[in-house]
MIKE-447897 format. One record per residue (C-alpha): x, y, z. Coordinates in steps of 0.1 Angstrom, whole numbers, plus 5000, padded with zeros to 4 digits. Layout:
<pts>
XYZ...
</pts>
This chain:
<pts>
910114671837911814761806913315071797910815241774908715631782905015621780903515981774900415991792897216131763894516221788895116571806895316521846891516591860890916621898889216231890892616181877894716251904895115961925895415741896898615961885899916021917903915871915906615821941910015811933911715481944915515471950916715161936920214981946923314901925924314961890921915121860918815371865918315531896914415541898912115361887909515601872910316021867907116211860907316541839904516761839904117041819901417311809898617261782900717441750904417541732905317481767904717111765907217061733910617001751908916791784907016601755910516501735912016361764909516111773908616041737912415921734913115821770916116071770916316001808916715641801920315651820918615801853914815611852913115331841910715511826909815811817905916001814904416341806901316461822899616811815898417061841895017271831894917531854896717721883894417481909895617151895899417331892899617381933897216981939899516811919903217011932901716991973900716631962904216531949902616401915904916531894909216541898910216821873907317041864907317321836905117661848905118011850908018171870905218391897904018031903907017861915907518201937904218161952904017781957907917831971906518131997903717932006906117642018905517401991908717211987910317301950913617471937914017671903916217491877915917741848914118031829913517931795910518111784911018511781907918601761904818421754902418721752900919011729898219271723896419151694894419381674892119441640893819781645896419811616898320131628898519991666901619951681901320001717898320031739898220411737896820371703894020161715892920371739889420451749888520071728887219751743890219511751889919171768892519021791891918691802892518571844892618891863895518921888897518681863901318791848899618901818896819151834899419311858902319351827899219521805898919701838902319811843902819881808900120101799900120291834904220351816902420511783900820711808897120551808894620421835893820071825890920081845889520431832890720441794889720121783886319961778888119651795886419351798888319071819887818701805887618431828890118241805892618281781890318081756886618331761889218601754889918471720886418401714885418771729888018891697887218641674883718691675884219081674882619111707885419331712888619531692891719381710893219151734895519051753896618681741899718451749901018161727899617941712896418151713898118471695898518301664895618071661893218341662895418531637895618221614891818231615891318611601893518591577891018591550888518871571887919251564889719351592892519041602894119031633897519101641900119151669900719501675903119501703905219211721905219201759908919141766909819451743906819711762908319551795911819661786910920011778908120041806910419891828914020011816915819951785917819621798914819461817913719181807910518921810911518591827907518421824908018041827911117791834910917451853910917321886912417001911910116901935911016731965911016401953914516441936915816731944918016601969919416351935921916521921922116321895918816291883918616661883921616701864920516451837917016611834918816951828921516811801917916671783915916941785918517231775918916991743915217001740914517281734917317371713916117051694912717241691913717561683915917371652912917131641909817371645908217161621908416841639908217011668904617091660903416721646905116621680901916781700899516721681900516321675902116251713899316481730895916441706893516551737894816911737893316951703896617151690897417101651900717081641901017431617899917651642901417511671904817511644903917951640903517981675907217881681908418171660906718411685908318301718910918411730913118081740916318051757917417851783919417951812920417841844917917941876921418071892921918331860918718411854918018541894918618881886916418961859914418681879914118931914913419281889910619111876909319021908909919331923908019531895904919281893904719351934904919701929901319691912900619311928902219151956900218821961901118821922904718621933902918541970904118841989907918851992911018811964911818441973915018371990918218171985916417841991914717911960917017861938918917541926922417541931924217221921
</pts>
């Protein structure tokens, strides 16, 4: 098999689950140690580092072939991890804790995204939730991390999240963005790249949208000046977690991919538009959105203290958002 990286141009869907399931075959002798590695990414900016690795065949020293597939929702993500359909998977940090606490085999390798969420509003003067008290607000996915963070931050501002807003829970982030763009709500909690996309669409409007509050800064103020919000990272699944050579190669190349993306935002935007066309993401808003995401590659062991503080604060309002308890030592990958 030639050493070519093949980037899947179709999204993972239920009907394709079996076709995209991948096993890991260990080879003897010299050369790459596995036939194929499957990288699994969310449908947005966090897919860029994995796409860069796959397109440029950066794992050729340890795998004959590298492919990228994209998950669309939490159910698909869980099915892929449980079904061992991916080797390295980028996901929200709370999902990794939930899956681990439910007995799925994985280890957290890193946290690389520390903020991706904003309060987006038509109010030109708003700087926090207290400034939009009494107004309409769209939040997607009730019980999700953005929702729990919104509740926590607003409560620390002295507000009642359920009573002090005309709260509209959307079934998904796209619906929340549509409610905002259509004028059905004046404010929304949105993550990138949607936050940037809706703002760009209203530049010429009478009341253009703007980012009023970055959740990482608001979280630090609410939870304590040094509190961080470790939003997302990458896990190794059972198929590779006992292969230190492969894991080390991935960690090295993933960190390099993040650094490439931050140094080359225009090329990164073009990469996701051209290599993942089914996502419908255009280069310009993707490039712009990268500037609004707090990226910092941090090995899991180094991020543990921040993760546990974050998990504990989230669980005060919603224990199920991390699977009911703090993950134990086995959750964190140790070479």
